N, C-alpha and C positions, 0 to 999 in steps of 0.2 A: 504494500500500500504506500502510495506517495505521501510523505508527511506534509502537513499544512505549511504555507509560507512562513518564514521567520518574521516575527513582528519587530521591526527595527525602528529605533528612535535616533534622531540626528542631533548631535550637540554642535551647533555652529553651522550657519547657512551661508558661509562665505565662499571663497575661491576653492578651498579643498572639497567642499560639498559639490560645487558646480562641476568639477573635473570628473566626479564619479556619478553625477546625476543621471546621465543616460543609461548607464549600467544598472544603477539602482532601480530605475523605472522599468527597465526591460526584463530584468531577471525574474523568471517565474517563481523562484524560491524565496523571494523577498516581498514583504508588504510594508510600506512606510506608514507608520501609525502615529508618529509624534515627532516634534522638533522643538528645539530651544534656541533662541537668538535674541539679543537685546534690541534688534531693529524691527519695529512694527511692520514695516513694508515687507520684509522678508517673511515674517510670520504669516501675514495675510496671504502672500503668494503661495506659501506652502499649504496653508489650509485650503486654498482654492484648487491647487494642483492635485492634492491627494485626499481631500476630504478628511483631514487628520487634525488632531488637537495640537496646539502650540503653546509654548511657555516663554516668558522672558528670562527665566532662570533655569540653569541646567539641573539644579537640585530637584526642582519640580518635575522635570522630565524623568529623572532617574527614580523618582518615587511612584511613577505611574505603573501600576501592576500589569498593564497590558503590554508594556515594552519588555521584550525578551532579550534584546541586545542593543547596545548603544554604539554608534559610529561617532567617535570624537574627532571633529573637524574644526576645532577652535584653534586660535593662534598658539604657537609653541609654548609660550610662557604659562598657559593655562592647562596644559596637558596633565600635569601631576594632579592638580586639584580636581579636574573633571574625571580622570580615571578613578581616583579614590572615591568620588561621589558615585560613580557607576559600579563600583564593586562593593620633553625634559631636556632640562638643560644640564643635567649632571647625572653621574652614575647613581647618586643618592636618590634623585628623582625617579630614575628608572626602577631602582630596587623598591622604592615605596609603591610604585604602580604594581609591580609584580606581587608584592606582599599583600596589597589591598585586595587584589583579585584572588589570591590564594585563600585569604581569610574568608572571602565571600564565596569560595568554591565555584569560581567562574573562570572562563577562559579569557586570556588577554592575547589578542592578535594584533601585530604591528603591520598595518597596511594603510593605504595602498602604496607599496614600494614597487619599483620596476622589476625587482627579482620575481614578482608574480607573472611577468609577461611571458606569453607562450614561447617565443623563440629562445629565451634563456632557460626556461624549464626543459624544452626539447634538447637543448645543448647539454644540459646536465644529464638527461636520459641517455644521450649518446656517449657521454663520458662513462656513465655507470655500466653501459653495455660491455665495456672492456675491449671493444674492437680497435680502439685507437691508442691504447696504452694510457699511461698516467699523465695527468696534467703537469706541465713543467713551467709554463709562463703564461701570464694573461696580460693583455694590453687593453686598457679602456680609456677612451678619449671622447670628450664632449665639449663643443664650443657653441655658446648660445648668446642671447641678448639679455640674460637673466637680470643683470644688475641695473639695466636701464628700462625695465618695465616699471609701471607705477608701483611705488612702495610706500607703506606706512613708515614713520620714523623708526620704530623698533626693528624693522626689517633691515635697516642699515646700521644697526648697533649689535655687534657680536655678543656683548654681555647680555643682551635680551633675546638671543637666539637668531640674530640676523646674520647675513653673509652667506656665501655659497657653501661653506663647510657644513653648517647646520642644515641648510635648506636643500642642498644638492648632493653633497658627498654621501649623505645617508643612502640615497638611491644607488649611487655608483658602488659604494662599499658593499651594500647588500647584494648587488649583482655579482661582484667579484668574489665575495665570500661563498655565495651559492655555487659558483663555478669552481672555486678552489677547494671546496669541501667544508668551509665554515671556520676551521680552527686556524686563525692567524696567530703568529707568534710575536711579531714586532712591526713597527711602522716608522718610517722616516719621511718627513714632509717639509715642503716650503710653501708659503702662501704669498699671494700678491694683493696689495691694497694700493692701487696706483691712481686713484681719482679722489682728490680731497673733498669733492662734493658728494661722493658716495663712500663715506669713511668706514668701510668694512672689507672683509676679504672678497675679492672678485674673482680670484683664481687660485688654484693650488696644483701642485705636483706631488705625488706620494709614491713611495715604494713600500708595498705590503708583503711581508714574508709569511709563509705558511709552515706549519708543522709538516715535516716530510720533505722540505726543500723547494717546493714551488714558490714562485713570487709573482707579484702583479705590479705593473706600472699604471697609476691612475692620474689622469690629467683632466682638468676642467677649467674653462674660462667663460665668464659671463659678461665680457667686455664688449660684446656686440660688434665684433669685426668679422673674422671668419665664422662660418656657420657649418657645423659638422653634419647637418641634415643633407648637405651636398654628398656625403659619403653614404647616405641611406636613401638614395633615389628621390630626394626632396619629399620624403614622407616625414611629417612632423612627429614630435615626441608622443603625441596622443593619437598617432595614426592618420592625422588629417593631411590632405595634400597641401604642399607649400608652394608659394610663388616666388621663385628666385628674384624676380624684379622688385620685391619689397625690401631690398637691402637698405639698411639705415633707418627704417621706419621707427624703431624704438627710440633711437637718439633724437630724431626729428620731433617726435611727439613730446618727448621730455623737454626739449629746448623751448617749447612754446609755453611751458608752465612758469609761473612767477614765484611760487612759494611752496614749502612742504605741505601746506594746507590744501593747495590746489592739487598737488600730486596725490595726497590721500583721498581727496574727493574723486579724482579720476579713477583711482583703484576701486573706490566704493561703487562707482558707476558701472563697473564690470562684474558686480556681484548679484547674487540671487535676490529678486525683489526690487532691484533698481534697474529695471529694463530687461533682466534675464529671468527666464522661467523654464518650466518643463517644455513649453511650446518652442522655445528658442534652442533647445538642445537636440542633437541629432547623432545617430549612429551610422548614417549613410556614407558610403564611399571611404571607409577607414580601413587601414591595414593594422597589423599588430603594433602595439605601443613599443617604444624603444628608448634607450638613453645613450644615443650616440654610437660611435664605432667601438666594437668589442671583438677581440681576437684571442682565442684560446689555443695555445700551442701544446700539443700532446706528443707522445713518442712517435706516432705514425700519422699524424694529421694536424693541420690547423683548422679550427672550427670557428666560423664567423656567423653569429646570429644576426639576422637581418629582419626587416619588417615582413618579408615574405616567407621566411623559413631559415634554414641553417645551410650556409655555403660550406662545403667540405673540400679541403685541399689535402688529399691523402697521398700516400707514397707513390701510387701509380696512376691516379686519376683525380680529376676535379669534378664535383657534381653538387647539385642543390638537393637538399632534403626539404621539400616544400611543406608549408603549413597552409591549410585552407584559411581564407580570410575569416576573421572572427565575426560570428553572428552578433555576439554581445562582447565588445572589447572590455577587457579587465574583469570579466566575470570570474576569473580564477580567485580574485580577492574574496568575493562573496561565496564562492563554492567552499573555500577553506573555512570561512566563518560558519556556514551552514553545517558542514561536516563536524565541526567542533561542538556546536550547540545541539544539533539534532542527533548526532551519532557518537558523540564523545570521543572523537578522533583527535589525537594530539596534532596541533597545527605545526607547520614548518616555521612560520613567522611568529613564534611565541614571544612572550615578554623577555625571556632569556636571550632569544635570538636578537631582539631589538636592543637589549642592553649591550650585547657583544658588538653590534654595529656602532652604537653610540660610543663605546669605549675606543673604537678605532678613530672616530671623528674627533673626539677629545684628544686622543693621542696625536693626531695630526696637528692640532693647534698647539699642543705642548711642544712637539718636536720643532715646529716652525719657530716658536719663541726661544727655544734653548739650543737649537742646532744639533740635537742629539737624537739617537734612536730611542723609541719608547717601547718598552716591553709590555706585552698584553697578557692579562691574566684572567679575563672574564669570558673567554671565547667558548663557543659550543659548536659541535659538529651538526651535520644534517640528521634529523631524526628519521627513523624508519617510516616511510610514507608511501602509500600506493601511488600518489601523484607523481613520484619521482622514480618509480620502478620501470 
């Protein structure tokens, strides 16, 4: 018998919610029943789109007995408080979230990170097959316009969770840890903060070492010059087709703004309830999500996940392992949630997995500040999971 849809509540109706909205609305195993957001316009839009109840306060949402699970999509600095209510910017925050959910006997899943994406998961399956030997080296590269998109002041303040290490490295580290087996041993990094008007890290380069000898080079730049979507067939991060002729658009738009208040207002204009709704979201014409160029070097092949599948450069031939276009992009995030809640299956992206990723990100910042390698001690391997067999 098919179980009933999971009754999901949303904490925060901002950009994080909008990115997953089409998937949430299309997934047959999910029913959106409640949401919390301080903005009245967002609450009204949600109530209209889903015939659901809304609250101004997250605590009220978590107290609703009809809500079986909560998707926390609030800004970084509120994650610990809101996860604790449902059952980070430091390892202590991460551990507090894990402890809160353990005490409540509930699952904590860290998503949606790009390590859920189909091409990376398929690459991991190919590695697990043993056909290509052990992973030896991983290269991950992503160049975007992240730093020049409209930002709130705290998004440009590292101490409050701003900058590309907290906002973007978490995705890249998650992907690399998935492909490398999870258990990193040390990290060495440098970061770049090269625009006084955007006073936070806009770029980084890192060397991540794994137990067993594999290593990964990770590079990210959000300075809006080169765009690595060029390496992905001009398919965007969320699978949408890109127009190469839009070069420089982010910087041009930002140059027209006169103050941080105007910039924050422009960002607010891109959020749910402020002109965006279920009607403006779409799943049409998208490929699999991605996070830039990734190449995994094994004993007998290089494996390159792409928006269309996995390109394999083996000893004697080169070929594509295709993936069908996703009917519901990012559904893997919700499938893992439903499996945990409905079937009590341990998730890959557990709280402990998220803590290990955060440890690497914090290690990158420490290494950049000290010029030294940082030893990692909170790492976890890949759990036994049917999704990765």
